[in-house]
C-alpha positions in Angstrom: -8.6 -2.2 39.4 -6.1 -4.5 38.0 -2.5 -4.0 38.4 -2.4 -3.2 34.3 -4.9 -0.6 35.0 -3.5 1.1 38.2 -0.1 1.6 36.0 -2.1 3.3 33.1 -4.1 5.9 35.4 -1.1 6.3 37.4 0.5 7.4 34.2 -2.4 9.5 32.8 -2.6 11.1 36.4 1.4 12.5 35.9 0.7 13.5 32.6 -2.5 15.4 33.5 -0.5 17.1 36.2 2.2 18.1 34.4 -0.4 19.4 31.9 -2.4 21.5 33.7 0.8 23.0 35.6 1.9 24.5 32.3 -1.7 25.3 31.1 -2.3 22.5 28.3 -5.8 22.2 27.4 -7.9 19.0 28.3 -7.9 18.0 24.8 -4.0 18.4 24.7 -3.5 16.5 27.8 -5.5 13.7 26.2 -3.3 13.4 22.9 -0.2 13.4 25.2 -2.0 10.5 27.3 -3.1 8.7 24.3 0.8 9.0 22.7 2.2 7.6 25.9 0.0 4.4 27.0 -1.4 3.4 23.9 1.6 1.1 22.8 1.8 -0.3 26.2 -1.8 -0.4 27.2 -3.6 -0.2 23.9 -5.3 3.1 25.3 -8.0 4.4 23.0 -8.4 8.0 22.1 -11.9 8.2 23.8 -10.6 6.7 27.1 -7.9 9.3 27.1 -9.9 11.9 27.2 -11.6 10.8 30.3 -8.2 10.3 31.9 -7.5 13.8 31.0 -10.2 15.0 33.0 -9.4 12.8 35.8 -12.6 11.5 36.3 -14.4 8.0 36.9 -16.6 6.0 34.3 -19.6 7.2 36.7 -18.9 10.8 36.5 -19.0 10.4 32.4 -22.1 8.1 33.0 -23.6 11.2 35.3 -22.8 13.7 32.8 -24.4 12.3 30.0 -27.6 11.7 32.1 -27.6 15.0 32.9 -27.6 16.5 29.4 -30.5 14.1 28.6 -32.4 15.5 31.5 -31.2 19.3 29.9 -32.6 18.4 26.7 -36.0 16.7 27.9 -35.3 13.2 26.7 -36.0 10.1 28.4 -33.2 8.7 30.5 -30.6 6.7 28.4 -29.6 3.1 28.9 -25.9 3.8 29.0 -23.9 2.2 32.0 -20.6 1.9 32.8 -20.5 -1.5 31.2 -21.4 0.0 27.8 -19.3 3.2 28.0 -16.2 0.6 28.8 -17.1 -0.9 25.8 -16.7 1.9 24.2 -13.3 2.7 25.7 -12.1 -0.4 24.7 -13.0 -0.2 21.1 -15.3 -3.2 21.6 -18.2 -0.9 20.7 -18.9 2.1 18.7 -21.2 4.9 20.1 -24.1 5.4 18.0 -25.3 9.2 16.8 -27.0 10.1 19.7 -24.7 8.9 22.3 -21.6 10.2 20.3 -23.1 13.8 20.3 -23.3 13.6 24.1 -19.6 12.0 24.7 -18.6 14.6 22.3 -20.3 17.5 24.5 -19.2 16.1 27.8 -15.3 16.2 26.4 -15.9 19.6 24.7 -14.1 18.0 20.8 -14.9 16.8 17.9 -15.5 12.9 17.0 -12.3 12.9 15.5 -10.4 13.6 18.5 -12.4 10.8 20.4 -10.9 8.4 17.4 -14.1 8.4 15.6 -15.2 9.9 12.5 -17.2 12.8 12.2 -18.7 15.2 12.2 -21.2 14.8 14.6 -25.0 14.3 14.2 -25.7 17.9 15.5 -23.5 19.6 12.4 -21.9 22.0 15.0 -18.8 22.4 17.6 -19.0 20.8 20.8 -16.1 23.4 22.2 -18.4 24.9 25.2 -17.8 26.0 28.7 -19.1 24.4 32.0 -19.2 21.0 31.4 -16.5 19.3 33.3 -13.7 20.2 35.6 -15.3 24.1 35.8 -12.9 25.6 32.9 -14.7 28.1 31.4 -13.0 28.7 28.0 -10.7 26.9 25.8 -7.2 28.8 25.7 -6.5 30.1 22.1 -3.0 28.5 21.8 -1.2 27.8 18.7 -1.4 24.0 17.3 1.6 21.7 18.5 3.4 19.5 16.7 1.5 16.8 17.7 -1.7 18.2 17.0 -0.8 18.8 13.6 -0.2 15.1 12.9 -3.1 14.0 14.5 -5.5 16.2 12.6 -8.3 14.2 10.4 -8.0 14.1 7.0 -9.9 16.9 5.1 -13.3 15.9 4.0 -14.5 16.5 0.7 -16.8 19.3 0.3 -19.4 17.9 -1.5 -19.8 14.8 0.6 -19.8 16.9 3.9 -22.5 18.9 2.1 -24.6 15.7 1.6 -23.8 14.4 5.0 -25.1 17.7 6.4 -28.4 18.0 4.7 -29.2 14.3 6.2 -27.8 15.2 9.7 -30.0 18.4 9.2 -33.2 16.1 8.1 -32.1 13.7 10.8 -32.6 16.5 13.4 -35.6 17.8 12.2 -37.3 14.3 12.4 -36.2 13.9 16.0 -37.9 17.1 16.7 -41.0 16.6 18.7 -42.5 19.5 17.6 -42.1 18.9 13.9 -44.8 16.9 11.6 -43.5 14.1 9.7 -42.4 13.8 5.9 -44.4 12.2 3.8 -41.9 12.2 0.8 -38.5 13.3 -0.6 -37.3 16.6 -1.6 -35.1 17.5 -3.8 -32.0 18.2 -1.9 -32.3 14.8 0.3 -32.7 13.1 -2.8 -29.5 15.3 -4.3 -27.4 13.8 -0.9 -28.5 10.2 -1.5 -27.3 10.2 -4.7 -24.3 12.0 -4.1 -23.2 9.5 -1.3 -24.3 6.4 -3.5 -22.3 7.8 -6.7 -19.2 8.4 -4.1 -19.1 5.0 -3.1 -19.4 3.7 -6.6 -16.3 5.5 -7.6 -14.5 4.1 -4.2 -15.6 0.5 -5.3 -14.3 0.8 -8.8 -10.9 2.4 -8.0 -8.1 -0.2 -8.4 -6.1 1.1 -5.6 -8.7 0.6 -2.6 -8.2 -1.5 0.1 -10.5 -1.4 3.4 -11.0 -1.7 7.0 -13.7 -2.3 9.4 -14.3 -2.0 12.7 -16.5 -4.8 15.0 -18.9 -1.8 16.0 -19.8 -1.0 12.5 -21.3 -4.8 11.8 -23.3 -4.0 14.8 -24.4 -0.9 13.5 -25.6 -2.4 10.4 -27.3 -5.2 12.2 -28.9 -2.8 14.3 -30.2 -0.7 11.2 -31.7 -3.8 10.0 -33.7 -4.7 12.9 -35.1 -0.7 12.6 -35.9 -1.3 9.1 -39.4 -2.7 10.6 -40.0 0.0 13.2 -38.6 3.3 12.0 -40.0 5.5 9.7 -38.2 5.3 6.1 -36.9 8.6 6.1 -35.7 8.8 9.8 -33.8 5.4 9.1 -32.4 6.4 5.6 -30.9 9.2 7.5 -29.0 6.9 9.9 -27.9 4.2 7.2 -26.8 6.8 4.4 -24.6 8.5 7.2 -23.0 5.1 7.9 -22.6 4.6 4.4 -20.8 7.7 4.1 -18.2 6.5 7.0 -17.6 3.2 5.2 -16.7 4.7 1.9 -14.2 6.8 4.1 -13.0 4.0 5.2 -13.0 2.5 1.6 -11.3 5.0 -0.1 -7.7 4.8 2.1 -5.4 1.8 2.3 -6.2 -0.6 4.9 -5.0 -3.9 5.8 -6.2 -6.2 2.9 -7.2 -9.0 5.6 -10.2 -6.8 6.6 -11.0 -5.7 3.1 -13.7 -8.3 2.7 -15.7 -7.0 5.9 -15.8 -3.6 4.9 -16.9 -4.5 1.6 -19.8 -6.7 2.8 -20.7 -3.8 4.8 -20.6 -1.5 1.8 -23.2 -4.1 0.2 -25.7 -4.3 3.1 -25.9 -0.9 3.9 -26.4 0.1 0.2 -29.1 -3.0 -0.5 -30.6 -1.3 2.7 -30.7 2.0 1.3 -32.2 0.5 -1.9 -35.1 -1.3 0.6 -35.8 1.9 2.1 -36.0 3.6 -1.3 -38.7 1.1 -2.5 -40.8 2.1 0.7 -40.1 5.8 -0.1 -41.5 4.9 -4.0 -38.4 6.1 -5.5 -37.6 3.1 -8.1 -35.1 5.1 -9.6 -32.8 5.6 -6.7 -33.7 2.2 -5.6 -32.0 0.5 -8.5 -29.1 2.9 -7.9 -28.3 1.7 -4.6 -28.5 -2.0 -5.3 -26.3 -1.3 -8.4 -24.1 0.0 -6.1 -24.7 -3.0 -3.6 -23.8 -5.3 -6.3 -20.8 -4.0 -7.0 -19.8 -4.2 -3.5 -20.7 -7.9 -3.1 -19.1 -9.0 -6.3 -15.9 -7.6 -4.7 -16.7 -10.2 -1.9 -17.1 -13.1 -4.0 -20.0 -14.3 -1.6 -22.8 -16.1 -3.5 -25.4 -15.7 -0.7 -24.6 -11.9 0.0 -24.5 -11.4 -4.3 -28.0 -13.4 -4.3 -29.5 -11.4 -1.5 -28.7 -7.9 -3.5 -30.4 -9.6 -6.4 -33.3 -10.9 -4.9 -34.1 -7.5 -2.9 -33.5 -6.0 -6.3 -36.2 -7.8 -7.6 -39.0 -6.3 -5.8 -38.2 -2.8 -7.5 -39.8 -3.9 -10.7 -42.3 -6.0 -9.0 -43.6 -3.3 -7.3 -43.3 -0.5 -10.1 -44.9 -2.5 -13.0 -42.6 -4.9 -14.8 -43.3 -8.3 -13.7 -40.9 -9.9 -16.2 -38.1 -8.2 -15.0 -38.8 -9.0 -11.7 -39.1 -13.0 -12.9 -35.9 -12.5 -14.6 -34.1 -11.2 -12.0 -35.6 -13.7 -9.4 -34.3 -16.6 -11.0 -30.9 -15.0 -11.6 -30.8 -14.8 -7.5 -31.4 -18.1 -7.3 -28.9 -19.2 -9.8 -26.4 -17.1 -7.9 -27.1 -18.6 -4.2 -27.1 -22.4 -5.8 -27.3 -24.8 -3.3 -25.9 -22.4 -0.8 -28.7 -22.4 2.2 -29.8 -18.4 2.5 -32.5 -16.1 2.6 -32.2 -15.6 -0.9 -33.4 -19.5 -1.8 -36.4 -18.7 0.1 -37.0 -15.1 -1.3 -36.4 -15.7 -4.9 -38.9 -18.3 -5.5 -41.6 -16.1 -3.6 -40.7 -13.3 -6.1 -41.2 -15.7 -8.7 -44.4 -16.5 -7.7 -45.7 -13.1 -7.0 -44.5 -12.3 -10.9 -46.1 -15.1 -12.2 -49.5 -13.9 -10.5 -49.1 -10.3 -11.8 -48.6 -11.7 -15.4 -51.8 -14.0 -15.4 -53.9 -12.2 -13.4 -57.1 -13.1 -11.1 -58.2 -15.8 -14.4 -55.0 -17.5 -14.0 -55.3 -20.9 -16.0 -54.7 -23.9 -13.6 -51.1 -24.5 -15.1 -50.1 -21.0 -13.9 -51.6 -21.6 -10.7 -49.8 -24.8 -10.1 -46.6 -23.2 -11.0 -46.9 -20.5 -8.6 -47.6 -22.9 -6.1 -44.7 -25.0 -6.7 -42.5 -22.0 -6.0 -44.0 -21.0 -3.1 -43.5 -24.7 -1.9 -39.9 -24.3 -2.9 -39.7 -21.0 -0.6 -40.9 -23.0 2.6 -39.0 -25.7 1.7 -35.6 -23.4 1.6 -37.1 -21.4 4.8 -37.1 -24.9 6.7 -33.0 -25.0 5.9 -32.5 -21.5 7.0 -30.0 -20.6 10.2 -32.9 -19.6 12.7 -30.5 -16.0 13.1 -31.7 -15.7 9.5 -35.4 -16.5 9.9 -36.1 -13.5 12.5 -34.0 -11.0 10.4 -36.4 -8.9 8.2 -33.9 -7.1 6.6 -30.8 -9.3 5.7 -32.8 -12.5 6.1 -36.5 -13.8 5.5 -39.0 -14.5 8.5 -42.0 -16.8 8.5 -44.3 -13.9 8.7 -42.9 -12.5 5.3 -43.3 -15.9 3.7 -47.3 -15.8 4.9 -47.8 -12.1 3.7 -46.3 -12.9 0.4 -47.9 -16.2 0.0 -51.4 -14.6 0.5 -50.5 -11.8 -2.0 -49.7 -14.2 -4.6 -52.8 -16.3 -4.1 -54.9 -12.9 -4.0 -53.3 -12.0 -7.2 -54.4 -15.7 -8.4 -57.8 -14.9 -7.5 -57.5 -18.0 -4.6 -59.5 -15.8 -2.5 -60.7 -18.4 0.0 -57.0 -19.7 0.7 -55.7 -16.0 0.7 -58.0 -15.2 3.2 -56.7 -17.6 5.5 -53.1 -17.0 4.7 -53.4 -13.0 5.1 -55.2 -13.4 8.4 -52.4 -15.4 9.7 -49.7 -13.1 8.4 -51.4 -10.6 10.0 -51.2 -11.8 13.5 -48.1 -12.3 13.0 -46.8 -8.6 12.2 -46.9 -6.4 15.4 -44.2 -3.3 14.3 -44.1 -3.2 10.4 -46.9 -0.8 9.6 -46.1 -0.8 5.7 -46.5 -4.9 5.6 -49.6 -4.3 8.0 -51.0 -2.1 5.6 -50.5 -3.7 2.4 -51.9 -7.3 3.3 -55.1 -5.3 4.7 -54.9 -3.7 1.0 -54.8 -7.5 -0.2 -57.7 -8.1 2.0 -59.7 -5.3 0.8 -58.7 -6.7 -2.8 -60.1 -10.6 -2.1 -63.3 -8.9 -0.8 -63.3 -7.1 -4.2 -62.8 -10.3 -6.2 -65.8 -11.6 -4.3 -68.0 -8.7 -5.6 -68.3 -7.7 -1.7 -67.7 -3.9 -2.3 -68.9 -2.6 1.4 -66.6 -5.1 3.1 -63.9 -4.1 0.5 -64.1 -0.6 1.2 -64.5 -0.9 4.8 -61.2 -2.9 5.2 -59.5 -0.5 2.5 -60.6 2.6 4.5 -59.8 1.2 7.9 -56.1 0.1 6.5 -55.6 3.8 5.2 -56.6 5.5 8.5 -54.5 3.6 10.5 -51.3 4.4 9.0 -49.3 7.8 9.9 -48.6 9.9 6.8 -45.0 9.6 6.8 -45.7 5.7 5.6 -48.0 7.3 2.9 -45.7 6.3 0.5 -46.1 5.3 -3.4 -45.5 1.7 -2.2 -48.9 2.0 -0.3 -50.9 4.3 -2.8 -50.1 2.0 -5.4 -52.5 -0.7 -4.4 -54.8 1.7 -2.8 -55.6 3.5 -5.9 -56.0 0.0 -7.8 -58.8 -0.9 -4.9 -60.6 3.1 -5.9 -60.3 2.2 -9.9 -61.7 -1.5 -9.3 -64.7 -0.3 -7.4 -65.2 2.7 -9.6 -65.8 0.0 -12.5 -68.5 -1.4 -10.8 -70.1 1.3 -9.1 -68.6 4.7 -9.4 -71.4 6.2 -7.2 -70.9 3.4 -4.3 -72.2 5.2 -1.0 -68.7 4.1 1.1 -66.6 5.3 -2.1 -66.4 8.8 -0.2 -65.1 7.8 2.4 -62.6 5.9 0.9 -61.3 8.4 -1.2 -61.1 11.2 1.4 -58.9 9.0 3.3 -56.8 8.1 0.5 -56.4 11.9 -0.7 -56.4 13.4 2.8 -53.8 16.4 3.4 -50.5 15.4 4.7 -48.1 17.1 6.9 -44.7 18.1 6.3 -41.9 18.7 8.4 -40.6 22.4 9.0 -37.5 23.3 6.9 -37.6 20.2 5.0 -34.3 18.7 4.1 -32.2 21.9 2.8 
């Protein structure tokens, strides 16, 4: 222990001893430690609570692990290094770790210097966790406690967050069945959070602040985009977006305004992407509009172009190829000559929109135009940063490039080339079941174009059989239904059509209690 840390611990020990002598609670002692030490040692609120209990990092770790074991969860990866990062303010606990730290210290998130309420939706003032205390003393609030009380949350905002927390907890319940679609209360909560973010962004008095850990959380959500069920991830992302909105609604140092607005743009854009996967194009467009508002405030061309390129997928997937083409060109113009993911994404969307407009009987000039767009995309991809080439959400990866190139060739009727590229794309996808399924449906479409109905239905049936109920959203159902309709036009009594229909219309399970 350094001399600085030793002095901090000694001061905290004296405050704790005096506080216990006069009957103060651990939470009150933690407030006194924070007030006494923060100026000299930058002691955070979360660290003040550990010092108030007079325990070491290892003691907290063991308590958290015991709580995980009590709840029949796998042992967490939290260690002294990570907890120390939380205490120093370098990182912010995720929703699950935050819940257990609040349980250990028997306080709510604001008492630890973090936005709340907790994911569990109830209080943590329970006996028997640390120090042998049996109950909290019913004392009147001191002047200090009145000063540090968190700002009052808007009732409507708190209710929207609670709906998402209940949905999230329901999805985490191992005994609950996964949801395949959104229900009314969850949709209302999503729209409420997005609308309040819009209201905050257009306020002339808004400035902003953002902690480093929020940026890390946003990057983490981008990584989870390929591996987490859409509704499950949406709850996490929107709870974070709500916290960002709260920070934006209060005046903060202006030099950090750009970072917080960037977070708002990225989280709104990611919410729009998830809404596409869930099949709600109206809310997807709304979130992208919110993202554009935030991105415009930053003046970052690459960020504005990324939002617009992502938004172009809404009309592309939901039937308006001309608007998709318009937005893709707008994204390319916004990016200009700046090397960024949008310069690779936009021409791919252009090619896909051209293919949709012309169909499998495309004229040679349309095919050539689409292939030139794909060539521009490959060239732009080669000039992207390596970190952007590995990011499925905020960047653009090689496997995405292969997938969409195969999709373009399929829609153009270039089945031989398409089959080769789609096989390459499928080899590269290991964790994103949505794109895997779309690739397999494109393969089925290729067989259908070539008149191989047996193979088309076999591939399509296998693709639907591999995807779980929570992923059978409108994004998957649209191309799957198109295959059914195309087969019926050729042979309505095909013997394999019945199995395909059974998989397409199989009963889907829903979670207990929904999102209400």
